[in-house]
N, C-alpha and C positions, 0 to 999 in steps of 0.2 A: 529310355527316352531318346527320340531322334535328335541328332546333333543340331538340326535347324532350330528346334524348340529351345534347346539349351542355350544356343547363341542368342536367341531373342530374349530369353529370360535374363541373361547376363547383361545384354544391352539395356534392357528396361531398368535393371537394378542400378546400373551406372548412371543412367539418365536421372533416376530419382535421387541418387546421391549428389549429383551435380546440382540438381534443382534446389535441394535443401542445404547446400553447403553454406557454412557461415559467411564465406566471402560474398556469395550471391545475395544472401539474405541482407547483409549489411549494405550492399550496393543498392538493393531495392529500397531499403529504408531511407538511405540518403537521398534517393530520388524523390521519395514521398515528402521528405522534409523541405525540399527545395520548392515545392509547390507554393503558390501564394496562399497566405493564411486568410480564410474567408472572413470578411468584415463582420458578419453576423456572429461568428464564433468569438471574435475579439470582444464584441459588445457583451456577449454572455459572460465572458470571463471578467470583464471590467465590472459588471453588475453583481456577479456572484462570488468573486474571489477577492476578499479585502486585501489580501497580501500582494496581489498582482501589481499594483502601481509602485510598490516598494522594491520590486525586483530590479536589478540592473538591466540595461538594454540587452546585454549578452544573455542573462538568465531568462529574460522574456523570450528571446529568439529560440533558445534551447527548449523552453517549455512548450512553445508553439510547435516546434518540430516533433517533440515527443508526443504531443496530443494528436498530431496528424497520423503518426504511426500507430498509436494506441487505438484510435478510432477505426483505422483500416483493418487492424488485426483482431479486435475483440467484438463479440456479438452481444447486443443488449436485448434482453427479453423482459417484457412487461408481464407482471403477475396480478392475479385478482382483477382482471379487466383494465389494468393500467395501460394507456397508450404512451409508448416511449417517445419523447420529443427531442429535438436538437438540444434544447436547454439542459435536459437531464443528462444526455450523453456527454456534452462538452463540459458541463460542470463537474461531473464525476471524473472524467478524464483529466481535467486540469488539476484537481486536488491530488489524484493518484500520481500524476506525473511529476509532482513536486519531489517525490521520493526518488526520481530518476535523474535529477539534476547533477548527480555526482558522476554522470556519464557511464554508468554501468551498462545502459542500453540493452538490457536483456528483456525488458518489457514484460515482466511477470510471465515467464515462458510456459508455465503449467496452466495458466488461466486462459480459458476459451470464451466463457460466457459470464455475463453479469446480469443477474436476475434482480429486477427492481419491483418492490412492492409499494403501493401507495402510502401505507402507514406501517406501523409495527405489525408483525405477523406471528403466527403460531408455528412452532417447530417441535418435533418429537425429540425428547432427550432420554437416553437410556443410562441408568446407573446400576452398578453391581455392588451389592453389600453382602459379602459372604456367598451364600448359595441363592440369595434372593436377587432377581433381576427386576428392576422397576422401570416402567416406561411412562413418561408423563409429558403433557403438552406445556411448553414454556413460551413466553412472549420474547421475541427477539427484534433487534433493530438492525442487525447485520451479522454475517458470519462468513468465514473464509474456509473453503474446503481444500483438503490435500489433493483432491482430484482436479477438476477443471472449472469449477464454478465458485462464484462469490455472490453473496446476497446483500442487498441494501434496502433500507426504507427511504423512499424519496422524501417523505416528510422530515425525517431525521437529518438527511443530507442538507436540506434547506435550512433547518434550524441551526445546524452546526456551522454552515458557512456564514450565516447572519451573525451568529455569536462567536466569531472566530477566536476571541481572546479568552474563552472560558476553559480551554484545555480539553474539551470533548469534541471529537471529530470521528464519526463512524467510518468515513472513507480512509482517512489516514490510518486508523486503527486496523481495519480489515486488510488494507494493502500492505501494511507492515507485517501482518501475518503471512501474506503471500511471499514477502522477502524471506521471512523466517522458514517457510515451508518449502523453499526452492530446493533444498537438499533432501527433501522427503521426510524431514522431522520438524516438529513444532516444539522447540525447547528454548526459544529466546536467543538463538544464535544464527544470524543470517550468514551467507557466504561472505567471507572477508577477503581482503586483497592478498595478504600473505599469511603463511602458516604461523609466523611469529605474532600476528595480531590476535590470535585466539586466546593466548594466555592472559594478555592484558584485558581483553574483553571479558573473559570469565571472571577475573579478579574483581574488576570494577562492577560488573553487572550483578555478581553474587553478593557483594558487599552492599550495593544500593538496594537490591531486592530484599535482603534481610532487614535493612534499615526501614524500608517502607512497611514490611510486615510488622515490625516492632512498633512503629509509629501508629499504625492502624490499631493494633491490639491495645496500646496504651492510650488511645484517644487523642493523640497529639495533632496539632495543625499540620497539614501536609500540602505540598505543591501539586503532587500528582494525584490522579483519581485513584481511590482506594481499591478499585477492581484490579489494579496492577499487582496487588498482594496475593491474588488467588493462584498464580502460576507464573513461572519464569517467562513463558511465551506471552502471557498477558502483560507482564511487566514491560517487555520490550515494546509491545504495541502502545501501551499507555505512555511510556517514556517518549515514544515518537510523537504522539499527540501533543504532549507537553512541550517538547523541543520546538515544534513548529508554532504552537499557539501561545505559549507562555515562556519564551526563551530567557527573558531577563530574570524572572523568578527562578527558573531552573538553574541558570548559570550562577546566581547568587547563593542558592541553597545547596546545590549539588554540582559543584564546579567540575569534578572529575567526570561525572556522567555526561554533562553538557559537552565537554571536550571530546569524549569518546564518540558521541553521536555526531558532533561537528566533523570529526575526522572521517566517520563512516559516510555521512550524507554529503560531505564536501561543501557545507553551507554554514553560514553564521547568521541565523535569523535575528540575533540581537541588533544587527546593523539595519534591519528593515524598519525599525522604529515604528512599530504598530502601537497605536494608543490603547489604553486600558490594559496594558500588559503588566 
């Protein structure tokens, strides 16, 4: 290969490396955050996110900045004839970015596209039982993929934001999965700050997961959605929903779990004083 071509290839690789360096990405994101927050977006959030007025001024500014970056970097695709609107994009971004108020600022790095269906949708589910492989159609409200897509039902998103205090929230649930899947695995363990955090996370999450499984099996009254008992990854997602929507009850009944999530998300939703909690 001629030396000129080799030199050009090396130059190109260096340029690409510089373009996508963490420093430049962070700098670009900081510039996006400094842009004026559109009044229309603010109105959408005030109307569709009950928790918004209860955030501190600092938290609201952080949330607005995260929303601006999120909307700049993620693609929204309407499915089954749905026309994606500003309300849809901003509402989904606002709820998802609550999970980023701990200043992780990675913005769900594997996620590229958010597919929005008007209502619940059908998806293919494959199960293996011994040598028998069964494929069936199931109804879904949302799902998070290990690759680059996340799917939501807009009807469910609206219902969840309207009924914020009920502990069900498809956006919080699926984006919690994104946090969990960031390391390539879906096992209920997101990337934590320090190596020493993992042992405490494992201890509390395992104990709380087993407790939920037992409570569901025995038919006891529970704070969290029973779906969390199906798998540790689902438990983390359901616990996240409960943490943001029913913090008082979670703190009262599952104090260690609440504190664990409080340390991870760097938030204390109990202080937001949402009614019906």
